[in-house]
C-alpha angles and dihedrals in degrees: 000000000000121000114205121203141103139281096025094149108118097020110162100178139013114209129200101199105305094340121092121212116233093201121060138128125201103225096179141331086283104038137055125180111214141177104215119232124238114283148120138237128017118319139172119253112222133180119219124207133167085267094058144271124314115252118254126241139166090268095062098061121128122192119204111222 
């Protein structure tokens, strides 16, 4: 799937709730391609850089289905 946002340069990890994805590619500063990790329910997607973790909001929710 493609995650759209901002400031993705330097992303080291993409998390789906408490689960990190092992497979992601930063396409640009505004797009990341990810393969989501196993999980259930609705979780926040966050991007982690050396500067910290992105804040969560209602627009970053992912629902496993």
